[in-house]
C-alpha positions in Angstrom: -31.2 -1.6 24.7 -31.6 2.1 24.4 -34.6 3.8 22.8 -32.6 5.3 20.0 -30.8 2.1 19.2 -34.1 0.2 19.2 -35.6 2.9 17.0 -32.8 2.6 14.5 -33.2 -1.1 14.4 -37.0 -0.7 13.9 -36.2 1.8 11.1 -34.0 -0.7 9.4 -36.8 -3.3 9.6 -39.4 -0.9 8.3 -37.4 0.5 5.4 -36.2 -3.0 4.4 -39.8 -4.3 4.5 -40.9 -1.3 2.4 -38.2 -1.9 -0.2 -39.0 -5.7 -0.4 -42.8 -5.7 -0.1 -43.9 -2.1 -0.9 -45.7 -1.8 2.5 -45.2 1.8 3.7 -47.1 1.8 7.0 -45.3 2.1 10.3 -47.2 -0.7 11.9 -45.3 -3.6 13.4 -47.4 -6.4 14.6 -46.8 -7.3 18.3 -45.0 -4.0 19.3 -45.3 -3.6 23.0 -46.5 -0.3 24.5 -43.1 0.3 26.2 -41.5 0.3 22.8 -43.8 3.0 21.5 -41.1 5.7 22.1 -38.7 3.7 19.9 -41.3 3.4 17.2 -41.8 7.1 17.2 -38.1 7.7 16.8 -38.0 5.1 14.0 -40.9 6.8 12.3 -38.9 10.1 12.2 -36.0 8.3 10.6 -38.2 6.5 8.1 -39.9 9.8 7.1 -36.6 11.6 6.8 -35.1 8.9 4.6 -38.2 8.9 2.4 -38.3 12.6 2.1 -34.6 13.0 1.2 -33.9 9.7 -0.6 -32.5 11.3 -3.8 -29.9 13.3 -1.8 -29.1 10.3 0.4 -28.6 7.9 -2.5 -26.5 10.5 -4.2 -24.2 10.8 -1.2 -23.9 7.0 -0.9 -23.2 6.6 -4.6 -20.5 9.2 -4.5 -18.9 7.7 -1.4 -19.0 4.0 -2.5 -16.4 3.8 -5.2 -17.0 0.9 -7.6 -20.3 0.0 -6.1 -23.6 0.8 -7.8 -26.3 1.5 -5.1 -28.8 -0.7 -7.0 -26.4 -3.7 -6.8 -26.0 -3.4 -3.0 -27.9 -5.8 -0.8 -31.2 -4.4 0.4 -30.1 -4.6 4.1 -26.8 -2.9 3.4 -28.5 -0.2 1.4 -31.1 0.4 4.1 -28.5 0.7 6.9 -26.4 3.1 4.7 -29.5 5.2 4.0 -30.2 5.6 7.7 -26.6 6.5 8.5 -26.3 8.9 5.6 -29.6 10.5 6.6 -28.3 11.2 10.1 -24.9 12.5 8.8 -26.5 14.8 6.3 -29.6 16.0 8.0 -29.1 15.4 11.8 -26.0 17.4 12.5 -26.5 17.3 16.3 -25.9 13.5 16.3 -22.1 13.0 16.6 -20.3 11.3 13.7 -19.1 8.5 16.0 -22.6 7.7 17.2 -24.0 7.6 13.6 -21.2 5.3 12.3 -21.1 3.0 15.4 -24.9 2.5 15.3 -24.9 1.8 11.6 -22.0 -0.6 11.8 -23.7 -2.4 14.7 -27.0 -2.7 12.7 -25.1 -3.9 9.7 -23.4 -6.6 11.7 -26.6 -7.6 13.4 -28.8 -7.8 10.2 -26.2 -8.6 7.6 -22.5 -9.6 8.2 -19.2 -8.4 9.5 -18.1 -7.6 5.9 -21.2 -5.4 5.6 -20.2 -3.7 8.9 -16.8 -2.8 7.4 -18.4 -1.7 4.1 -20.9 0.6 6.0 -18.1 2.0 8.1 -16.0 2.9 5.0 -18.9 4.5 3.1 -20.2 6.5 6.1 -16.7 7.6 7.0 -16.3 8.9 3.5 -19.6 10.8 3.7 -18.7 12.2 7.1 -15.4 13.6 5.7 -17.3 15.3 2.9 -20.2 16.8 4.9 -18.7 17.4 8.3 -15.0 17.9 7.7 -14.2 19.9 10.8 -16.1 17.6 13.1 -14.5 14.5 11.5 -11.1 15.8 12.4 -12.1 15.9 16.1 -14.3 12.8 16.2 -13.5 9.9 18.4 -15.6 6.7 18.4 -18.5 7.2 20.8 -18.7 4.9 23.8 -22.2 6.1 24.8 -25.0 7.6 22.9 -25.0 11.3 23.6 -27.0 12.4 20.6 -30.0 14.7 20.3 -33.1 14.2 18.2 -32.6 14.2 14.4 -34.0 17.2 12.7 -36.2 16.7 9.7 
């Protein structure tokens, strides 16, 4: 598994844990030293989501017709927040990478239905915030992104 994918999965776990338990530290018991780079990447995502939560939740609410964000499952909401953060505040990461990674996380940690829901919501956000890129975007086969900017 690539460092960035692992970092996103760690970010899902950290933000989910924060929402459920209130724990805000980035410590994950048993993290191996070779995973340190993934944890650093996850930390940047977690910090970015925390710092811009109001804008992120606003974009998700606008894009998810007939779904109140507070009624979404915690895992679904967490995956959407990470994807929306990358779409809104990390423009160097291609849309296809953002959406594919979020859908994969949703399927891994929730369900196939969640994956479809996440795909639809993030696609809607992408059309709003990166319309010219969305017209050219093809699903990414490989991760060719750069670091998210905070």
